[in-house]
N, C-alpha and C positions, 0 to 999 in steps of 0.2 A: 432469142429462141428460134433458131433457124428452121427446124423441121416444121414447127407450127406456123412459121411466118408471122409471128405475133409480137405485139408489144405487151410485155408482162409487167403489171403494176402491183407492187406489194403494199398491203394496207394493214395497220395494226389498229383495230377498233377498240376504244377503251373509254370508260367513264369513271368518275369518282364514286358514284353511288353503286353499292353492291351489297346484296343481302348477306353473303358469307364473308366478304372482306372489303369493307368500305375503304376507299382510297388506295386500292391495290396497285394501280399503275405507278404511283409515286413511292410505294414502299421500297425500302432500301435492301439490296442484296449485295454484299461485298462493297458497300459504300455508294452504289449506283442504283437509281430507280429501275424497277422491273421493266418499264417501257423502254428504257435505254438498252437493256440487255436484249430484249426481243427484237428491237429495231436492228441492232448490230447483226443478229443472226439472219434476219430477213435480207439486209443489204449485202451480206456475204454470199448469198445464194447466187450461183452462176446464171441461173435462168431469169432472175429478177432484174429488170432494167431500171426501175426507180421505186422509191418507197415513200410512204407518207403515213401520218397518224390521223385517224378520224376520231374526234372527241367532242364532248359537250362541255369540256372544262377549260376555262382560260388559264388555270394554273398548270394543267398538263400541257396545253399549247405553248405556254411560255417556256417551259422546260425543254420541250422538243425543238423549238426554234433556236434555243441556245446551242443545240447540237448541229444546227444547220440543216435540219430535216423539214420537209414540207408538212404543213398541217391543214386539215380541213375541219373547221368548226361546224358541228352538226348539233344545233340546239333543240330541234324538234324531237319529241319522244320516239324511241326506236324499240321494237320488240326484241331484237337480237343484234349481235355484232354484225352479222351479214347484212341486215337492213341498214345499219349505220354505214357500213362499207359501200353499199349501193348508192346511197345519197352522196357520199364523199367523192365518188368517181364520176358523177354525172357529167361534169364539165372537163374531165381529164381524158386524155388519149389512152386507151387500153383495149386490147383484144382479149387478154386473160387477166383476171384479177385474183390475187392471192390474199386471202384474209387470214391473218395469224393472230390468235388470241394472246392476250398479254400474260397469260399464265404459263408460257412456254420459254423460260429464259435459257434453257439448255438444249433446245432443239438443234439438231445438226443441219447446217445449210444444205448438205448433200441429200438429206431426207426431204427438204423442201423441193429441191430439184427433181427428186424421184417422183413426187406427187405431181408436179407440173408436167413432167414428161409423160405421165400416164394419160393425160388428155389426148395425146396423139393416137390413142386407141379408140377415140370417138366418144368417150364419156362426156356428159354435160358438165359434170363436176368431178373433182377428185379430192381425196383426203388421205389421211395417214393413220396407220394403226401398227401395233407391235404385238407379237405373241407373248403371253404372260402365263405364269404358273402360280401366281399369288392367290391363294384361296380367299384371303381377307378381302382383296380387291374384287374378286369374282362375286362376292356376296354383298359388297358395298354399293349403296345407292349413289355415292359420289363418283363412282367409276363408271364411265360409259363404255359399253361393249358393242361390238359390231359383229354380225354374222354375214359371211360373204359366200358367193357362188364360186365355182371352180375358175371362172374367168375373171375373178377379182371384183365383180359387181356387188355392191352392198345390197343385202336383202332386208336387213333391219338393224336399227340401233336401239339400245335400251339401257336403262339404269338397272334393270333386273338382270339376273344371272342367265345369260344366253351364250351359247346353246346349252340346254339342260336336258338330261336324259329322262326317260320315263321313271326310272328308279329314284331320281333326285340325288341331291348331295353333290358337293363340289367335285369329288374324285370320280363321280359317275358321269360328269359332263362329257358330251360327245364331241368336244372340239378336236382333241387328239392330234397326232402327227405334227405337220408343219405349223399348225396354228396354236400349239400349246393347249392350255386349259381353256383359254378364251383370247380374243383379240381386244386389246385395250386401245380405245380410240383416242386420237390426239387432236387438239383443237386447231386444225388447219384445214382451210377449204380453198381449192383452186377452181374458179368459175370461168367458163367461157362467158364473155360479156352478155350475150343474149340470154344465157341461163340465169345469170345474176339479175338481169332486168325482169325476167319472168318471175323469179323467186320473190323479189321485193314487191312486185305488183300483186301477188297472191295473198289472200287472207290466211291467217293461221288455221291449220286444220285440227281435227280432234286429237290425232296422235301427238302432234307437236305440243298442244296445250296440256295433254295428260302427262307426257314424259318430260316436258320442258326441254326439248331437244330440237333445235332449229332445223337440223338436217332431215327430220321426219317430214317437214313441209315439202321439201324437194321430192322425197319418195312418194308422198301422197299425190303430188302433181304429176308424177310419171317421169320426172327427170332421172337420168341414170347417174349413179355415183360410183366411181372406181376407187378402190382402196389400195393404196401402195403400202407394202409391208416393210417396215423398218426392221433392222437387224435386232435392235434391243430398245428398251424404253429409257426415257430420260425423265428425271423428276420434274413435276409441275408444281404450281402454287395455286391452291384452291382456297386456303384459309390462313389467317395470320400465324397459326402454330406450325405451318409448313416451312416457314422461313428459317427457324433455328437449326433444324437438321440440315438444311441446304447450306447454311453458313458453315457448319461443321464439315460438310463434304468439300466445300471450296478450300477451307483452311487446311484440311488434311491432304489436299492435292488429288483426291479421288475423282473430282470432276473439274473440268477446265472451263472457265467462263469466256475465254477468247473464242470467237467463231471459228 
């Protein structure tokens, strides 16, 4: 990462226990575990110098080591993936840490690069979102939305329908223009190392606890988050039932699993 003059370390934080999808990192998609797909995307990003998996599971660790990838075993309880990432990189050289959630098997490496490059504008953290017109997603609590300022700075993240007009209703939402109906947030965080350390040292705030969104801790602390805008969305995996339609997309050739 020449412009930042930084060592960029990519991390996939994952655990076997999950409320919505137990064992998700090892769930198979096109015959390969999700963690393997996500690692391949991270390692293919031009800005990422090295990658590792941060996990509490010996089973996940064994699978990842078979791939020749570094593993950090983090057995202490962690509130979020970013907290797990922070512990994993304590003894590793990194100026910028990219934390990519295991539910993103189709993320474009170029979008990872776009988010990393956004740190050059002085943000403490950067992330990714894409414009979306899907009304069902707009109203879903499973879909995280983000509202941003003109300079790309995140103003708020929520599971609620934001932005929303006074009149209410999906078609009355005031997102408009370049941002579509809303901006669909993607589970990717690029931290300056100092920002990650500050984040992990801070207690969970009221907003994070209420929404169950780790990025709100950063906003409550006063850390700035820049939002890179991807051209379009790519399907993620939140629940077991998400895998079957993704298998169909891969089989039909509509999506490509190669980075």
